[in-house]
ZAMARGU-4260 file (C-alpha; in steps of 0.2 Angstrom, whole numbers, plus 5000, padded with zeros to 4 digits):
<rodrens>
0) 5153/5564/5262 | 5145/5556/5277 | 5129/5556/5267 | 5137/5544/5254 | 5143/5533/5267
5) 5127/5531/5276 | 5121/5528/5258 | 5132/5514/5254 | 5126/5506/5271 | 5109/5507/5268
10) 5108/5501/5252 | 5117/5485/5258 | 5105/5483/5272 | 5089/5485/5260 | 5092/5468/5253
15) 5092/5457/5269 | 5080/5442/5271 | 5071/5444/5288 | 5071/5429/5300 | 5054/5423/5308
20) 5054/5433/5323 | 5040/5423/5331 | 5053/5412/5336 | 5063/5423/5346 | 5052/5436/5354
25) 5043/5437/5371 | 5029/5426/5367 | 5040/5412/5359 | 5037/5402/5374 | 5017/5400/5370
30) 5022/5397/5351 | 5033/5382/5353 | 5020/5370/5359 | 5007/5376/5345 | 5021/5371/5334
35) 5025/5354/5341 | 5006/5350/5343 | 5003/5353/5324 | 5018/5343/5320 | 5012/5328/5331
40) 4996/5327/5320 | 5007/5324/5305 | 5006/5305/5301 | 5024/5304/5295 | 5035/5295/5307
45) 5048/5291/5294 | 5051/5309/5289 | 5068/5313/5296 | 5065/5332/5294 | 5050/5330/5305
50) 5058/5321/5319 | 5072/5334/5319 | 5058/5347/5320 | 5050/5338/5334 | 5066/5337/5344
55) 5072/5355/5342 | 5056/5361/5348 | 5055/5350/5363 | 5072/5356/5367 | 5067/5374/5365
60) 5051/5371/5376 | 5063/5363/5389 | 5076/5375/5387 | 5064/5391/5388 | 5053/5383/5403
65) 5067/5378/5415 | 5074/5390/5427 | 5092/5390/5431 | 5096/5376/5444 | 5114/5378/5448
70) 5115/5394/5460 | 5131/5404/5459 | 5141/5401/5476 | 5142/5416/5487 | 5153/5419/5500
75) 5151/5425/5517 | 5163/5436/5528 | 5156/5428/5543 | 5160/5410/5538 | 5178/5414/5535
80) 5187/5412/5551 | 5203/5404/5548 | 5217/5401/5535 | 5209/5383/5530 | 5193/5392/5527
85) 5200/5406/5518 | 5209/5395/5507 | 5192/5385/5503 | 5184/5401/5499 | 5198/5406/5487
90) 5195/5390/5478 | 5176/5396/5476 | 5182/5411/5469 | 5193/5401/5456 | 5179/5389/5451
95) 5169/5406/5447 | 5184/5411/5436 | 5184/5394/5428 | 5165/5393/5424 | 5166/5411/5417
100) 5180/5408/5406 | 5171/5391/5399 | 5155/5401/5396 | 5166/5414/5387 | 5173/5401/5376
105) 5155/5393/5374 | 5147/5409/5369 | 5161/5412/5356 | 5156/5393/5348 | 5137/5399/5348
110) 5140/5417/5341 | 5149/5407/5326 | 5136/5393/5324 | 5122/5408/5325 | 5132/5416/5311
115) 5134/5402/5300 | 5113/5397/5303 | 5109/5416/5299 | 5119/5415/5283 | 5111/5399/5278
120) 5095/5407/5280 | 5098/5422/5271 | 5106/5415/5257 | 5092/5402/5254 | 5077/5406/5242
125) 5066/5395/5250 | 5064/5390/5269 | 5064/5372/5273 | 5046/5367/5277 | 5036/5353/5279
130) 5028/5347/5264 | 5012/5356/5258 | 5013/5367/5275 | 5023/5383/5274 | 5017/5390/5290
135) 5030/5380/5302 | 5047/5387/5304 | 5061/5376/5295 | 5075/5365/5303 | 5087/5378/5300
140) 5077/5391/5308 | 5074/5381/5323 | 5092/5376/5325 | 5096/5395/5324 | 5082/5399/5338
145) 5088/5386/5349 | 5106/5393/5349 | 5101/5410/5351 | 5090/5404/5367 | 5104/5395/5373
150) 5116/5410/5371 | 5104/5420/5380 | 5104/5408/5395 | 5122/5408/5396 | 5123/5427/5395
155) 5112/5427/5411 | 5122/5414/5419 | 5138/5425/5415 | 5132/5440/5420 | 5126/5432/5437
160) 5145/5425/5438 | 5152/5442/5436 | 5142/5449/5449 | 5146/5434/5461 | 5165/5435/5457
165) 5165/5454/5461 | 5156/5451/5478 | 5167/5438/5482 | 5182/5446/5478 | 5177/5460/5490
170) 5173/5446/5503 | 5191/5439/5501 | 5199/5457/5503 | 5189/5462/5519 | 5193/5446/5528
175) 5211/5445/5524 | 5213/5457/5537 | 5208/5447/5552 | 5215/5429/5546 | 5232/5423/5553
180) 5243/5414/5541 | 5257/5404/5547 | 5269/5408/5533 | 5285/5402/5542 | 5279/5385/5544
185) 5272/5383/5528 | 5289/5387/5519 | 5298/5376/5530 | 5287/5361/5526 | 5287/5365/5508
190) 5306/5365/5506 | 5305/5347/5514 | 5294/5340/5500 | 5305/5350/5486 | 5317/5335/5486
195) 5304/5322/5484 | 5296/5331/5470 | 5312/5332/5461 | 5315/5314/5464 | 5299/5311/5456
200) 5303/5321/5441 | 5318/5310/5438 | 5309/5293/5441 | 5297/5299/5427 | 5309/5304/5415
205) 5318/5287/5416 | 5302/5279/5413 | 5298/5288/5399 | 5315/5283/5392 | 5313/5265/5396
210) 5295/5267/5387 | 5302/5273/5371 | 5315/5258/5371 | 5302/5246/5372 | 5292/5257/5357
215) 5307/5253/5347 | 5308/5235/5350 | 5290/5234/5345 | 5286/5227/5362 | 5267/5231/5367
220) 5267/5222/5384 | 5283/5232/5390 | 5273/5249/5383 | 5258/5245/5394 | 5267/5241/5409
225) 5278/5256/5409 | 5264/5268/5404 | 5256/5261/5421 | 5271/5266/5430 | 5271/5282/5423
230) 5254/5284/5427 | 5257/5281/5445 | 5272/5292/5447 | 5262/5305/5439 | 5248/5304/5451
235) 5259/5305/5466 | 5268/5320/5458 | 5249/5328/5455 | 5245/5324/5474 | 5262/5331/5480
240) 5259/5348/5467 | 5242/5350/5474 | 5249/5350/5492 | 5262/5361/5488 | 5249/5374/5480
245) 5239/5375/5495 | 5255/5376/5507 | 5261/5390/5494 | 5244/5399/5494 | 5245/5400/5513
250) 5261/5410/5510 | 5254/5419/5497 | 5240/5426/5506 | 5251/5430/5521 | 5262/5441/5510
255) 5246/5449/5502 | 5241/5454/5520 | 5257/5463/5523 | 5256/5469/5504 | 5273/5462/5502
260) 5280/5460/5485 | 5285/5442/5488 | 5268/5438/5481 | 5275/5438/5464 | 5289/5423/5470
265) 5275/5413/5477 | 5264/5417/5461 | 5278/5410/5451 | 5281/5394/5462 | 5263/5390/5460
270) 5264/5393/5441 | 5280/5380/5440 | 5270/5368/5452 | 5254/5369/5440 | 5267/5366/5424
275) 5273/5350/5433 | 5256/5342/5435 | 5248/5331/5420 | 5238/5341/5407 | 5222/5336/5413
280) 5226/5343/5430 | 5234/5359/5421 | 5217/5364/5414 | 5209/5362/5431 | 5222/5375/5438
285) 5223/5386/5424 | 5212/5400/5430 | 5221/5399/5447 | 5234/5411/5442 | 5222/5424/5435
290) 5213/5424/5452 | 5228/5427/5460 | 5232/5442/5449 | 5216/5450/5453 | 5218/5448/5471
295) 5236/5457/5470 | 5228/5470/5459 | 5215/5475/5471 | 5225/5472/5487 | 5243/5481/5483
300) 5237/5492/5467 | 5243/5493/5450 | 5251/5509/5452 | 5262/5502/5467 | 5265/5486/5457
305) 5271/5497/5443 | 5282/5507/5455 | 5293/5492/5461 | 5299/5490/5441 | 5298/5471/5441
310) 5293/5462/5426 | 5278/5455/5436 | 5272/5471/5439 | 5272/5476/5421 | 5262/5460/5417
315) 5250/5463/5430 | 5246/5481/5425 | 5244/5476/5408 | 5232/5462/5413 | 5223/5474/5424
320) 5222/5487/5409 | 5217/5474/5396 | 5204/5467/5408 | 5197/5484/5409 | 5197/5488/5389
325) 5188/5470/5387 | 5174/5475/5400 | 5158/5477/5389 | 5151/5495/5389 | 5136/5492/5379
330) 5128/5478/5366 | 5122/5479/5348 | 5111/5464/5343 | 5116/5454/5357 | 5134/5458/5353
335) 5144/5466/5368 | 5155/5481/5363 | 5170/5484/5373 | 5181/5499/5373 | 5195/5490/5365
340) 5183/5486/5352 | 5178/5504/5350 | 5197/5509/5349 | 5202/5494/5337 | 5188/5502/5326
345) 5194/5520/5327 | 5212/5514/5323 | 5206/5504/5308 | 5197/5519/5301 | 5210/5531/5304
350) 5223/5520/5297 | 5211/5518/5280 | 5212/5537/5280 | 5230/5537/5282 | 5233/5525/5268
355) 5220/5536/5257 | 5231/5550/5260 | 5247/5540/5254 | 5237/5534/5239 | 5234/5553/5236
360) 5252/5558/5237 | 5258/5542/5228 | 5247/5547/5212 | 5253/5565/5213 | 5271/5557/5211
365) 5268/5546/5197 | 5258/5561/5188 | 5275/5570/5189 | 5285/5557/5182 | 5274/5551/5168
370) 5270/5564/5155 | 5256/5556/5147 | 5246/5556/5162 | 5236/5571/5162 | 5231/5581/5177
375) 5213/5577/5176 | 5217/5558/5176 | 5227/5562/5190 | 5214/5570/5200 | 5201/5555/5194
380) 5211/5542/5199 | 5217/5550/5216 | 5198/5552/5222 | 5190/5536/5216 | 5205/5526/5223
385) 5204/5536/5240 | 5186/5534/5241 | 5187/5516/5239 | 5199/5514/5253 | 5191/5524/5264
390) 5174/5513/5260 | 5184/5497/5264 | 5191/5503/5278 | 5174/5509/5285 | 5166/5492/5283
395) 5181/5483/5290 | 5179/5494/5304 | 5160/5487/5307 | 5166/5470/5305 | 5180/5470/5317
400) 5168/5477/5330 | 5156/5462/5325 | 5141/5472/5319 | 5131/5460/5308 | 5122/5474/5296
405) 5109/5460/5291 | 5102/5463/5308 | 5097/5482/5303 | 5086/5476/5290 | 5070/5480/5298
410) 5076/5498/5303 | 5082/5500/5285 | 5064/5495/5278 | 5057/5507/5288 | 5069/5521/5284
415) 5069/5518/5265 | 5056/5529/5260 | 5064/5544/5270 | 5082/5540/5264 | 5075/5539/5246
420) 5067/5556/5246 | 5081/5565/5257 | 5096/5558/5248 | 5088/5558/5230 | 5100/5574/5226
425) 5114/5565/5233 | 5111/5549/5223 | 5108/5560/5206 | 5124/5570/5208 | 5135/5553/5213
430) 5128/5545/5197 | 5130/5560/5187 | 5149/5561/5192 | 5152/5543/5186 | 5144/5547/5170
435) 5155/5562/5168 | 5169/5552/5173 | 5166/5538/5160 | 5161/5552/5146 | 5177/5562/5148
440) 5167/5578/5142 | 5174/5587/5159 | 5192/5588/5163 | 5204/5596/5175 | 5208/5612/5167
445) 5194/5614/5155 | 5186/5631/5153 | 5168/5631/5155 | 5153/5643/5154 | 5138/5638/5163
450) 5128/5654/5160 | 5132/5672/5156 | 5138/5676/5173 | 5147/5660/5178 | 5163/5654/5168
455) 5180/5647/5174 | 5192/5633/5174 | 5188/5617/5182 | 5200/5615/5197 | 5194/5599/5204
460) 5183/5585/5202 | 5173/5576/5216 | 5160/5563/5218 | 5146/5575/5221 | 5152/5592/5214
465) 5164/5600/5203 | 5174/5615/5207 | 5176/5629/5195 | 5188/5643/5198 | 5183/5660/5190
470) 5194/5674/5182 | 5192/5683/5198 | 5199/5669/5208 | 5182/5663/5215 | 5179/5645/5218
475) 5161/5640/5214 | 5155/5623/5219 | 5142/5617/5205 | 5133/5599/5209 | 5136/5586/5195
480) 5118/5585/5192 | 5120/5602/5183 | 5132/5596/5169 | 5120/5582/5165 | 5104/5591/5163
485) 5109/5609/5159 | 5119/5616/5143 | 5136/5618/5147 | 5149/5626/5135 | 5165/5619/5136
490) 5178/5630/5128 | 5193/5618/5129 | 5184/5601/5126 | 5195/5597/5110 | 5207/5611/5111
495) 5209/5628/5117 | 5206/5639/5101 | 5191/5650/5100 | 5186/5665/5088 | 5181/5680/5094
500) 5169/5693/5087 | 5173/5712/5092 | 5161/5724/5085 | 5162/5741/5079 | 5154/5755/5068
505) 5159/5767/5056 | 5149/5784/5049 | 5141/5783/5033 | 5152/5788/5017 | 5166/5780/5025
510) 5178/5769/5013 | 5174/5753/5017 | 5188/5744/5009 | 5200/5756/5017 | 5193/5752/5034
515) 5197/5733/5032 | 5213/5738/5025 | 5219/5749/5039 | 5212/5737/5052 | 5221/5721/5047
520) 5237/5730/5043 | 5236/5737/5061 | 5232/5721/5068 | 5246/5712/5060 | 5258/5726/5066
525) 5252/5724/5084 | 5259/5714/5098 | 5242/5706/5102 | 5243/5688/5103 | 5231/5678/5091
530) 5234/5665/5079 | 5243/5672/5064 | 5251/5658/5053 | 5236/5646/5050 | 5229/5650/5034
535) 5213/5643/5039 | 5211/5655/5053 | 5216/5672/5047 | 5208/5687/5053 | 5194/5695/5045
540) 5184/5711/5046 | 5165/5708/5041 | 5152/5721/5037 | 5137/5715/5048 | 5123/5728/5046
545) 5118/5746/5041 | 5110/5752/5056 | 5102/5768/5059 | 5116/5779/5064 | 5131/5768/5058
550) 5138/5754/5046 | 5142/5741/5059 | 5156/5729/5056 | 5166/5715/5065 | 5184/5709/5067
555) 5184/5690/5067 | 5200/5685/5075 | 5207/5668/5082 | 5215/5666/5099 | 5220/5652/5110
560) 5227/5648/5127 | 5225/5662/5141 | 5218/5674/5128 | 5203/5662/5125 | 5200/5659/5144
565) 5199/5678/5147 | 5189/5685/5135 | 5186/5702/5143 | 5204/5706/5144 | 5207/5699/5125
570) 5190/5710/5120 | 5198/5726/5128 | 5215/5724/5119 | 5205/5722/5102 | 5194/5737/5105
575) 5208/5748/5110 | 5217/5744/5093 | 5202/5746/5083 | 5199/5764/5092 | 5217/5770/5090
580) 5217/5764/5071 | 5200/5773/5065 | 5206/5788/5075 | 5223/5789/5067 | 5217/5786/5049
585) 5202/5799/5051 | 5189/5787/5049 | 5173/5794/5059 | 5168/5783/5072 | 5148/5789/5073
590) 5136/5791/5088 | 5116/5790/5087 | 5107/5805/5078 | 5091/5812/5079 | 5083/5823/5066
595) 5069/5836/5071 | 5056/5841/5058 | 5047/5857/5063 | 5031/5862/5051 | 5025/5881/5050
600) 5011/5883/5062 | 5008/5901/5056 | 4999/5895/5039 | 4988/5883/5047 | 4981/5896/5060
605) 4976/5908/5045 | 4967/5893/5036 | 4958/5892/5054 | 4952/5910/5055 | 4945/5911/5036
610) 4934/5896/5040 | 4928/5905/5054
</rodrens>
């Protein structure tokens, strides 16, 4: 079954169209100027395609040639000596959070564009190129290369930010022990400003209502006037909220230093202040809460947070676990795979197996209710449906992980010959199974004879083989290819009726008509099961030959059902009947005889003496 899955995968991979890898390999920086120089020689300034190709090549040269200008800010514990400097260091840490999140979103957009362009390249029969010059890359290929190179730069920047974020976090955790935070004065000054902030909220709400009134009247001048007032009040709210956030952070750091559970209360206050700001300001502070959660998790510990049994603790634990699950373990074709991706893929595949099992049980229940649905049809429907569900869930699993099967085209091409030779028998058996399915020459319950030593009933039909259970209750796995290439006797293809030939012999001189009569009468009186009332299938006693020691006969009798499927046992019953019948009627059963002729040696000796 596993081999079948891999066969399906590689059959898809072999039909991919490879990209021009020169644009993406290590020597691509040397190739871009060559392509650009070639395009510069083309004297067709009005050709939009050429201009676009030149622009893309120029941007690729600029992108791959320049080094990263913006360095990542790293904190030094020696530079943090008081609470103000600690607050500034925390803002640097938050900026790392914000930039890293922005890059993550940008990488997601780049990945979607790369996937779209790759599909365009694979779907087109002819790549876009300059007229009469097929040696240069098309616009789509250049766009694809530009996005891939941009993605690589962003990933490098993202990795540097991740390393810097971890280092800065360690610096903040180390220096918090020796910094003094004045939590009391911070709390008092915050309470004094809260009333003014509430008054500003009410004032802004009143201005919004007045603005709506002028909107209903259609007075644009009045609307503009109130919009300016609302903007001024909003800016004042933003300024006070920012001031509150800075003061609350001072109290937050003090609680964090003492590992006090009030950190959750302060964090909720900061969250409310951020919510009171205008949307633009809210976006600039959006990552501060995540940074605070990270500090809480590392300083207090997720297990202690859970022990408090607070809602914030559970939320923080969930975020911490989720972050670890999202941490990339490895990458495949520039796609980072995390633990969560693997768990989700495994869940999808196991769920597919569960659905396949439910489908099998459902078909079995239907077979018990529907009388016209044969056992063979049940097994075939069950197997095909379950295999289809498993295959679909397998490909959904790969898609969920984000693996692009077309990226394995080169590997598949290199391994195609080996796979062809190694799996040719599996392919032949699989195709043979499909032929047998549509041909319906073999069904569940049929009694088959493959050779003189192998015969039995079909107990299961699978994609690669058929299971035959012999009369000795031995299951034999026979490849499907055998039923296509070799001669197979199906005793029950159209029905389960079979004529048996039971041989016996009598001595020379016996009454032939008497033999026939007594055997047929004894057979009719016996309790042996055979076809009795069909005029076309009446038993017969037929003389076959006159051999050296006996006159040979055969009893032709029609049997059906289990008697046909168990020929040895049935033959035993008829032979015992024949023996007893012939013995009771005094009909001799012969055995091989040998006549010896002896010549007179004495006369021959006298003739020899006379000659002497």
